[in-house]
Z-matrix of the N, CA and C atoms (Angstrom, degrees):
N
C 1 1.464
C 2 1.566 1 107.42
N 3 1.288 2 117.31 1 139.86
C 4 1.416 3 120.05 2 179.89
C 5 1.527 4 111.44 3 -84.93
N 6 1.304 5 111.90 4 145.34
C 7 1.518 6 115.08 5 171.74
C 8 1.529 7 110.03 6 -74.03
N 9 1.300 8 119.02 7 157.73
C 10 1.438 9 121.13 8 -176.84
C 11 1.549 10 113.06 9 -64.90
N 12 1.407 11 115.80 10 -19.47
C 13 1.418 12 119.41 11 -177.38
C 14 1.484 13 112.62 12 -93.31
N 15 1.357 14 122.11 13 -11.29
C 16 1.454 15 121.76 14 -178.14
C 17 1.533 16 111.89 15 -88.45
N 18 1.291 17 112.48 16 139.98
C 19 1.525 18 115.55 17 -177.87
C 20 1.549 19 110.65 18 -65.41
N 21 1.434 20 113.66 19 148.31
C 22 1.423 21 116.78 20 -178.05
C 23 1.559 22 107.79 21 -75.34
N 24 1.299 23 113.83 22 142.73
C 25 1.486 24 119.03 23 173.40
C 26 1.469 25 112.50 24 -83.81
N 27 1.293 26 121.90 25 139.18
C 28 1.447 27 126.36 26 175.84
C 29 1.533 28 108.38 27 -67.55
N 30 1.279 29 119.78 28 160.87
C 31 1.429 30 127.51 29 -177.06
C 32 1.554 31 113.79 30 -56.29
N 33 1.342 32 112.60 31 -35.96
C 34 1.495 33 119.37 32 -178.45
C 35 1.499 34 113.84 33 -80.35
N 36 1.341 35 118.50 34 -1.47
C 37 1.493 36 124.93 35 -179.90
C 38 1.460 37 114.41 36 77.32
N 39 1.298 38 123.24 37 -0.14
C 40 1.432 39 125.41 38 -175.67
C 41 1.485 40 104.71 39 -87.79
N 42 1.332 41 118.54 40 127.56
C 43 1.486 42 122.00 41 172.04
C 44 1.461 43 107.41 42 -82.32
N 45 1.398 44 114.79 43 126.70
C 46 1.447 45 116.00 44 174.72
C 47 1.516 46 106.99 45 -110.78
N 48 1.274 47 112.54 46 148.82
C 49 1.464 48 118.41 47 -178.74
C 50 1.559 49 108.33 48 -83.65
N 51 1.284 50 123.05 49 128.92
C 52 1.429 51 123.24 50 178.57
C 53 1.536 52 110.05 51 -96.63
N 54 1.307 53 117.36 52 0.33
C 55 1.496 54 119.87 53 -178.68
C 56 1.566 55 105.94 54 -89.21
N 57 1.302 56 116.54 55 137.03
C 58 1.431 57 126.74 56 179.37
C 59 1.542 58 104.98 57 -76.44
N 60 1.255 59 115.43 58 137.22
C 61 1.438 60 124.16 59 174.48
C 62 1.457 61 109.83 60 -131.85
N 63 1.340 62 117.20 61 129.14
C 64 1.492 63 121.12 62 -176.38
C 65 1.547 64 108.13 63 -64.29
N 66 1.254 65 115.64 64 -34.74
C 67 1.501 66 122.41 65 -177.48
C 68 1.430 67 111.34 66 -69.56
N 69 1.376 68 122.02 67 -32.17
C 70 1.395 69 125.66 68 -179.41
C 71 1.535 70 114.41 69 -66.69
N 72 1.368 71 116.01 70 -25.86
C 73 1.474 72 115.58 71 -179.94
C 74 1.563 73 111.17 72 -71.51
N 75 1.327 74 117.98 73 -12.30
C 76 1.413 75 119.86 74 -179.75
C 77 1.520 76 111.28 75 -98.97
N 78 1.301 77 118.71 76 -9.53
C 79 1.534 78 123.51 77 -178.60
C 80 1.500 79 108.17 78 -85.23
N 81 1.353 80 114.93 79 141.98
C 82 1.478 81 118.62 80 176.11
C 83 1.479 82 109.30 81 -64.68
N 84 1.338 83 113.32 82 134.86
C 85 1.474 84 122.11 83 -179.66
C 86 1.525 85 107.10 84 -108.84
N 87 1.350 86 117.26 85 99.98
C 88 1.454 87 123.79 86 -178.35
C 89 1.514 88 111.86 87 -80.43
N 90 1.320 89 118.18 88 -21.32
C 91 1.431 90 123.05 89 -175.66
C 92 1.517 91 109.80 90 -81.45
N 93 1.341 92 119.07 91 -49.17
C 94 1.515 93 120.89 92 -176.38
C 95 1.481 94 114.77 93 -96.52
N 96 1.419 95 117.35 94 -30.16
C 97 1.478 96 117.43 95 -166.65
C 98 1.566 97 109.77 96 -126.65
N 99 1.265 98 117.81 97 23.40
C 100 1.393 99 120.31 98 179.15
C 101 1.490 100 120.36 99 51.16
N 102 1.366 101 112.15 100 43.65
C 103 1.449 102 120.83 101 -176.55
C 104 1.551 103 119.59 102 83.83
N 105 1.327 104 113.88 103 9.96
C 106 1.483 105 117.59 104 -179.95
C 107 1.548 106 108.05 105 -99.97
N 108 1.283 107 113.69 106 138.18
C 109 1.535 108 118.32 107 178.71
C 110 1.518 109 110.65 108 -66.64
N 111 1.299 110 119.85 109 138.23
C 112 1.464 111 122.18 110 178.62
C 113 1.554 112 112.53 111 -52.80
N 114 1.310 113 117.49 112 -33.10
C 115 1.487 114 118.37 113 -179.74
C 116 1.525 115 110.62 114 -58.04
N 117 1.392 116 117.27 115 -38.93
C 118 1.442 117 120.77 116 177.36
C 119 1.551 118 109.34 117 -66.47
N 120 1.295 119 114.53 118 -35.63
C 121 1.574 120 113.28 119 178.94
C 122 1.485 121 109.76 120 -67.57
N 123 1.330 122 117.32 121 -43.66
C 124 1.509 123 120.78 122 -179.92
C 125 1.560 124 108.95 123 -63.55
N 126 1.320 125 116.33 124 -44.83
C 127 1.527 126 114.04 125 177.21
C 128 1.445 127 112.54 126 -64.58
N 129 1.300 128 119.38 127 -37.88
C 130 1.582 129 119.17 128 -179.10
C 131 1.464 130 107.25 129 -67.28
N 132 1.308 131 122.10 130 -41.47
C 133 1.433 132 123.89 131 179.18
C 134 1.553 133 110.46 132 -63.69
N 135 1.375 134 116.11 133 -40.13
C 136 1.469 135 117.45 134 173.88
C 137 1.556 136 112.50 135 -63.97
N 138 1.345 137 117.71 136 -39.16
C 139 1.413 138 121.57 137 179.69
C 140 1.525 139 110.67 138 -63.67
N 141 1.350 140 113.79 139 -47.84
C 142 1.473 141 117.07 140 -177.34
C 143 1.541 142 109.23 141 -68.44
N 144 1.317 143 122.34 142 -32.00
C 145 1.459 144 123.42 143 174.01
C 146 1.525 145 110.20 144 -61.76
N 147 1.324 146 114.67 145 -48.14
C 148 1.503 147 119.12 146 -175.29
C 149 1.581 148 105.75 147 -66.86
N 150 1.376 149 120.37 148 -41.20
C 151 1.431 150 121.48 149 176.91
C 152 1.561 151 113.49 150 -57.11
N 153 1.369 152 111.17 151 -45.25
C 154 1.468 153 118.20 152 -177.82
C 155 1.493 154 106.73 153 -63.82
N 156 1.324 155 120.05 154 -52.50
C 157 1.467 156 120.78 155 -173.85
C 158 1.539 157 110.52 156 -60.65
N 159 1.310 158 119.59 157 -51.46
C 160 1.419 159 121.90 158 -173.55
C 161 1.581 160 110.59 159 -75.74
N 162 1.284 161 118.29 160 -42.11
C 163 1.441 162 114.78 161 -178.22
C 164 1.517 163 110.91 162 -72.92
N 165 1.245 164 120.79 163 -35.40
C 166 1.456 165 123.07 164 179.94
C 167 1.542 166 108.06 165 -59.33
N 168 1.262 167 116.76 166 -51.96
C 169 1.509 168 123.81 167 -178.86
C 170 1.542 169 109.74 168 -59.32
N 171 1.316 170 114.95 169 -58.28
C 172 1.405 171 119.81 170 -170.44
C 173 1.620 172 112.32 171 -67.04
N 174 1.324 173 114.80 172 -51.24
C 175 1.428 174 116.94 173 -174.86
C 176 1.512 175 114.35 174 -74.92
N 177 1.326 176 119.48 175 -42.84
C 178 1.489 177 120.07 176 -179.53
C 179 1.467 178 110.86 177 -73.13
N 180 1.307 179 122.10 178 -33.98
C 181 1.356 180 122.51 179 176.22
C 182 1.555 181 110.82 180 -62.28
N 183 1.282 182 115.56 181 -42.91
C 184 1.532 183 123.38 182 176.95
C 185 1.507 184 108.69 183 -61.28
N 186 1.363 185 113.96 184 -53.87
C 187 1.487 186 119.32 185 -178.82
C 188 1.553 187 113.84 186 -56.94
N 189 1.346 188 113.00 187 -45.14
C 190 1.482 189 113.04 188 -173.82
C 191 1.547 190 113.36 189 -79.33
N 192 1.272 191 113.73 190 -19.90
C 193 1.533 192 117.86 191 -177.33
C 194 1.561 193 110.23 192 -104.52
N 195 1.284 194 120.21 193 5.53
C 196 1.445 195 123.20 194 176.53
C 197 1.525 196 109.83 195 -69.00
N 198 1.308 197 113.63 196 136.45
C 199 1.497 198 123.54 197 171.87
C 200 1.472 199 111.28 198 -120.11
N 201 1.314 200 113.60 199 151.11
C 202 1.482 201 118.23 200 174.66
C 203 1.523 202 109.10 201 85.48
N 204 1.341 203 116.33 202 177.07
C 205 1.451 204 119.63 203 -177.16
C 206 1.518 205 111.82 204 -71.00
N 207 1.308 206 115.46 205 152.99
C 208 1.446 207 122.77 206 -176.02
C 209 1.546 208 108.28 207 -91.22
N 210 1.293 209 117.31 208 138.69
C 211 1.463 210 122.61 209 166.35
C 212 1.560 211 103.83 210 -76.41
N 213 1.386 212 116.56 211 128.27
C 214 1.501 213 116.34 212 -174.67
C 215 1.547 214 114.54 213 -58.79
N 216 1.348 215 115.72 214 -44.65
C 217 1.499 216 115.00 215 177.67
C 218 1.400 217 116.01 216 -67.01
N 219 1.344 218 117.33 217 -42.90
C 220 1.500 219 120.95 218 177.94
C 221 1.482 220 110.64 219 -62.88
N 222 1.310 221 118.93 220 -45.84
C 223 1.436 222 121.30 221 178.18
C 224 1.497 223 113.23 222 -58.33
N 225 1.326 224 115.60 223 -44.16
C 226 1.502 225 118.15 224 -179.89
C 227 1.509 226 110.23 225 -57.36
N 228 1.330 227 114.09 226 -40.13
C 229 1.477 228 114.19 227 -178.64
C 230 1.545 229 111.64 228 -69.41
N 231 1.302 230 119.54 229 -37.46
C 232 1.524 231 117.73 230 174.54
C 233 1.470 232 114.62 231 -64.94
N 234 1.372 233 114.32 232 -40.11
C 235 1.510 234 114.45 233 176.01
C 236 1.474 235 115.80 234 -69.23
N 237 1.334 236 115.38 235 -27.71
C 238 1.487 237 118.46 236 175.39
C 239 1.529 238 109.12 237 -67.29
N 240 1.353 239 116.14 238 -41.08
C 241 1.437 240 120.50 239 179.85
C 242 1.595 241 109.95 240 -64.41
N 243 1.334 242 114.07 241 -42.53
C 244 1.445 243 117.34 242 178.90
C 245 1.520 244 110.09 243 -66.08
N 246 1.334 245 119.92 244 -36.74
C 247 1.539 246 121.02 245 173.38
C 248 1.495 247 110.27 246 -61.74
N 249 1.286 248 117.46 247 -42.88
C 250 1.488 249 122.38 248 178.27
C 251 1.550 250 113.74 249 -59.94
N 252 1.352 251 114.22 250 -32.56
C 253 1.469 252 114.44 251 177.93
C 254 1.606 253 110.28 252 -71.54
N 255 1.356 254 116.78 253 -31.05
C 256 1.432 255 116.54 254 175.78
C 257 1.510 256 113.18 255 -69.14
N 258 1.341 257 112.86 256 -40.34
C 259 1.513 258 117.67 257 179.02
C 260 1.554 259 107.60 258 -68.74
N 261 1.316 260 120.65 259 -31.08
C 262 1.428 261 119.96 260 -178.08
C 263 1.566 262 110.17 261 -70.88
N 264 1.334 263 113.73 262 -30.17
C 265 1.474 264 114.90 263 175.20
C 266 1.513 265 114.12 264 -65.22
N 267 1.350 266 113.91 265 -37.53
C 268 1.522 267 117.49 266 173.67
C 269 1.562 268 110.23 267 -65.68
N 270 1.343 269 115.79 268 -36.31
C 271 1.479 270 120.38 269 -178.44
C 272 1.517 271 112.13 270 -63.57
N 273 1.321 272 115.64 271 -28.39
C 274 1.522 273 118.69 272 -179.75
C 275 1.559 274 107.61 273 -60.45
N 276 1.289 275 114.94 274 -41.94
C 277 1.493 276 120.38 275 -178.28
C 278 1.476 277 112.39 276 -83.90
N 279 1.351 278 121.31 277 -39.72
C 280 1.388 279 124.83 278 -176.86
C 281 1.511 280 112.81 279 -129.83
N 282 1.361 281 113.18 280 72.05
C 283 1.504 282 117.23 281 -170.82
C 284 1.529 283 113.47 282 -63.86
N 285 1.300 284 123.46 283 -34.58
C 286 1.431 285 125.44 284 -179.70
C 287 1.578 286 110.30 285 -67.96
N 288 1.260 287 116.29 286 -29.27
C 289 1.474 288 117.16 287 -178.54
C 290 1.472 289 111.54 288 -77.94
N 291 1.314 290 120.48 289 -20.03
C 292 1.457 291 126.55 290 -176.20
C 293 1.537 292 112.16 291 -100.52
N 294 1.273 293 117.89 292 12.19
C 295 1.471 294 118.90 293 -179.15
C 296 1.480 295 117.70 294 -54.26
N 297 1.421 296 116.94 295 -35.02
C 298 1.500 297 116.80 296 178.33
C 299 1.589 298 112.22 297 -59.06
N 300 1.320 299 118.00 298 -32.62
C 301 1.424 300 114.96 299 177.68
C 302 1.496 301 114.81 300 -72.78
N 303 1.347 302 116.91 301 -23.30
C 304 1.432 303 121.99 302 175.86
C 305 1.631 304 106.57 303 -73.05
N 306 1.321 305 116.16 304 -42.24
C 307 1.432 306 118.13 305 176.27
C 308 1.543 307 108.90 306 -63.55
N 309 1.321 308 118.92 307 -39.46
C 310 1.541 309 119.50 308 177.99
C 311 1.550 310 107.66 309 -60.39
N 312 1.295 311 119.51 310 -41.76
C 313 1.491 312 122.01 311 -177.21
C 314 1.564 313 108.06 312 -63.68
N 315 1.354 314 114.45 313 -47.64
C 316 1.469 315 118.57 314 179.93
C 317 1.486 316 112.86 315 -61.93
N 318 1.324 317 121.03 316 -43.20
C 319 1.396 318 122.03 317 179.18
C 320 1.561 319 115.05 318 -68.15
N 321 1.335 320 117.46 319 -44.94
C 322 1.415 321 113.72 320 -175.86
C 323 1.528 322 110.15 321 -77.10
N 324 1.278 323 123.28 322 -28.82
C 325 1.487 324 123.32 323 178.68
C 326 1.523 325 108.03 324 -71.15
N 327 1.270 326 116.87 325 -48.85
C 328 1.466 327 120.29 326 -179.80
C 329 1.496 328 113.48 327 -61.81
N 330 1.375 329 116.76 328 -43.71
C 331 1.445 330 120.98 329 174.98
C 332 1.519 331 110.21 330 -57.87
N 333 1.301 332 116.47 331 -47.24
C 334 1.491 333 119.19 332 -177.37
C 335 1.455 334 112.75 333 -65.55
N 336 1.363 335 120.02 334 -38.84
C 337 1.408 336 123.36 335 176.08
C 338 1.526 337 111.39 336 -62.60
N 339 1.325 338 118.37 337 -38.97
C 340 1.406 339 125.46 338 -179.81
C 341 1.512 340 113.75 339 -68.96
N 342 1.365 341 112.08 340 -52.45
C 343 1.439 342 121.22 341 -169.69
C 344 1.545 343 113.48 342 -86.18
N 345 1.323 344 119.42 343 -25.96
C 346 1.453 345 123.39 344 -175.62
C 347 1.580 346 112.27 345 -109.91
N 348 1.341 347 111.08 346 -59.05
C 349 1.521 348 115.90 347 -177.66
C 350 1.445 349 119.61 348 -65.91
N 351 1.410 350 111.01 349 -45.57
C 352 1.478 351 115.82 350 -175.53
C 353 1.527 352 111.75 351 -64.24
N 354 1.369 353 124.24 352 -38.83
C 355 1.393 354 121.20 353 -179.83
C 356 1.587 355 112.04 354 -65.99
N 357 1.411 356 113.42 355 -36.83
C 358 1.426 357 117.65 356 172.59
C 359 1.467 358 113.21 357 -60.82
N 360 1.332 359 118.97 358 -44.15
C 361 1.406 360 125.93 359 179.14
C 362 1.544 361 110.92 360 -61.37
N 363 1.331 362 118.99 361 -39.96
C 364 1.470 363 123.67 362 -177.51
C 365 1.535 364 107.93 363 -68.57
N 366 1.358 365 119.27 364 -30.31
C 367 1.457 366 121.34 365 -178.74
C 368 1.573 367 110.00 366 -96.26
N 369 1.314 368 113.15 367 10.59
C 370 1.534 369 118.77 368 178.88
C 371 1.490 370 112.50 369 57.07
N 372 1.302 371 114.28 370 38.70
C 373 1.553 372 123.29 371 -177.35
C 374 1.519 373 107.00 372 -116.50
N 375 1.336 374 122.38 373 -0.35
C 376 1.487 375 117.23 374 -173.03
C 377 1.555 376 103.38 375 -77.93
N 378 1.275 377 121.20 376 -48.37
C 379 1.476 378 125.32 377 -173.00
C 380 1.571 379 106.91 378 -60.68
N 381 1.325 380 112.91 379 123.59
C 382 1.479 381 118.66 380 178.42
C 383 1.507 382 112.30 381 91.57
N 384 1.307 383 117.86 382 -9.11
C 385 1.516 384 121.57 383 -178.43
C 386 1.484 385 108.75 384 -83.44
N 387 1.335 386 116.66 385 162.69
C 388 1.459 387 120.30 386 173.77
C 389 1.523 388 112.36 387 -63.27
N 390 1.312 389 118.09 388 -23.06
C 391 1.489 390 122.32 389 176.39
C 392 1.531 391 113.66 390 -76.28
N 393 1.289 392 120.56 391 -15.21
C 394 1.448 393 123.03 392 -172.64
C 395 1.513 394 111.36 393 -59.64
N 396 1.377 395 117.39 394 -48.80
C 397 1.531 396 116.66 395 -176.49
C 398 1.530 397 111.68 396 -68.58
N 399 1.416 398 111.43 397 -37.05
C 400 1.479 399 115.78 398 176.86
C 401 1.548 400 111.46 399 -62.11
N 402 1.258 401 117.38 400 -40.25
C 403 1.504 402 119.57 401 178.48
C 404 1.486 403 111.05 402 -63.18
N 405 1.311 404 114.12 403 -42.31
C 406 1.569 405 115.35 404 -179.63
C 407 1.533 406 108.63 405 -62.59
N 408 1.358 407 119.03 406 -43.21
C 409 1.458 408 124.33 407 174.63
C 410 1.451 409 113.87 408 -56.77
N 411 1.392 410 115.66 409 -50.16
C 412 1.421 411 121.11 410 -178.04
C 413 1.498 412 114.67 411 -67.93
N 414 1.309 413 116.83 412 -16.84
C 415 1.512 414 121.20 413 177.27
C 416 1.495 415 109.14 414 -64.72
N 417 1.359 416 118.28 415 -20.82
C 418 1.454 417 122.51 416 -179.44
C 419 1.554 418 109.28 417 -75.92
N 420 1.306 419 119.12 418 8.43
C 421 1.377 420 121.20 419 176.26
C 422 1.560 421 112.99 420 -63.72
N 423 1.309 422 114.96 421 -16.30
C 424 1.390 423 119.40 422 172.50
C 425 1.547 424 116.89 423 -55.45
N 426 1.333 425 117.50 424 -31.37
C 427 1.415 426 124.62 425 178.05
C 428 1.498 427 110.43 426 -60.89
N 429 1.381 428 119.67 427 -57.90
C 430 1.480 429 116.67 428 178.22
C 431 1.510 430 113.64 429 -64.66
N 432 1.365 431 117.47 430 -29.26
C 433 1.475 432 115.42 431 177.61
C 434 1.544 433 111.66 432 -63.17
N 435 1.352 434 112.96 433 -44.12
C 436 1.465 435 116.16 434 179.15
C 437 1.507 436 113.41 435 -71.79
N 438 1.356 437 119.57 436 -34.96
C 439 1.450 438 123.49 437 -179.20
C 440 1.482 439 113.48 438 -71.04
N 441 1.367 440 117.33 439 -28.29
C 442 1.441 441 119.22 440 -173.24
C 443 1.571 442 109.65 441 -68.73
N 444 1.379 443 112.73 442 128.53
C 445 1.481 444 115.34 443 175.47
C 446 1.511 445 108.45 444 -83.07
N 447 1.340 446 116.80 445 89.93
C 448 1.497 447 123.00 446 -168.39
C 449 1.488 448 111.72 447 -58.87
N 450 1.416 449 118.79 448 -43.77
C 451 1.447 450 122.10 449 -176.40
C 452 1.492 451 108.90 450 -64.17
N 453 1.306 452 120.86 451 -42.02
C 454 1.357 453 126.37 452 -178.70
C 455 1.528 454 110.36 453 -65.79
N 456 1.337 455 114.94 454 -43.87
C 457 1.491 456 120.82 455 -179.60
C 458 1.467 457 111.50 456 -59.99
N 459 1.336 458 118.23 457 -48.18
C 460 1.499 459 119.38 458 -178.31
C 461 1.445 460 110.09 459 -69.80
N 462 1.352 461 119.13 460 -37.20
C 463 1.487 462 119.42 461 179.41
C 464 1.478 463 111.14 462 -65.02
N 465 1.361 464 118.97 463 -39.43
C 466 1.409 465 122.97 464 -174.65
C 467 1.491 466 116.15 465 -85.77
N 468 1.391 467 118.12 466 -42.66
C 469 1.431 468 122.53 467 -174.54
C 470 1.455 469 115.67 468 -101.10
N 471 1.363 470 121.45 469 -16.54
C 472 1.429 471 123.93 470 179.38
C 473 1.440 472 113.51 471 -111.02
N 474 1.319 473 119.25 472 -51.14
C 475 1.500 474 122.14 473 -172.37
C 476 1.484 475 114.43 474 -83.81
N 477 1.410 476 120.30 475 -34.25
C 478 1.391 477 125.66 476 -172.50
C 479 1.538 478 111.86 477 -52.45
N 480 1.214 479 115.14 478 117.94
C 481 1.490 480 120.36 479 -177.06
C 482 1.572 481 113.84 480 -86.08
N 483 1.372 482 113.71 481 -9.47
C 484 1.486 483 115.73 482 178.83
C 485 1.469 484 111.91 483 -75.15
N 486 1.356 485 120.36 484 -21.63
C 487 1.419 486 120.31 485 -176.07
C 488 1.536 487 106.86 486 -85.54
N 489 1.306 488 120.92 487 148.69
C 490 1.421 489 125.23 488 176.49
C 491 1.443 490 110.75 489 -125.58
């Protein structure tokens, strides 16, 4: 029989610490997150929350208030952003399942910065151009790069031989 002051043991017999430790958020958690550190989970949830909030507002407001005929390429971009907002909502709840959308964000933003913004910057044409504000926004690609659990991503999506 347990004394009233002793902590209750879980059914599986494993004692879990209920105290928060700053160092524990950097340790890989094999029990809850398949070897991903909790800090990556928190950063991914923050990333998906920001994506959901900003993309939902910007894209769906533009889509729903658009008048006149759509330009096919422009409309595809707006609807892609709207779709990403829906996927971001799922990512808030299941961040590790939505890692491919994070990779998509990293690839297109980095590629755009290298292929479009950097040449403009080199020619001193970025400042004052229509690309300037997009370049500033795309520089925030550092957040998904840092949040991405790269080892888990490669192990799960690239190396895993079970998936076909």
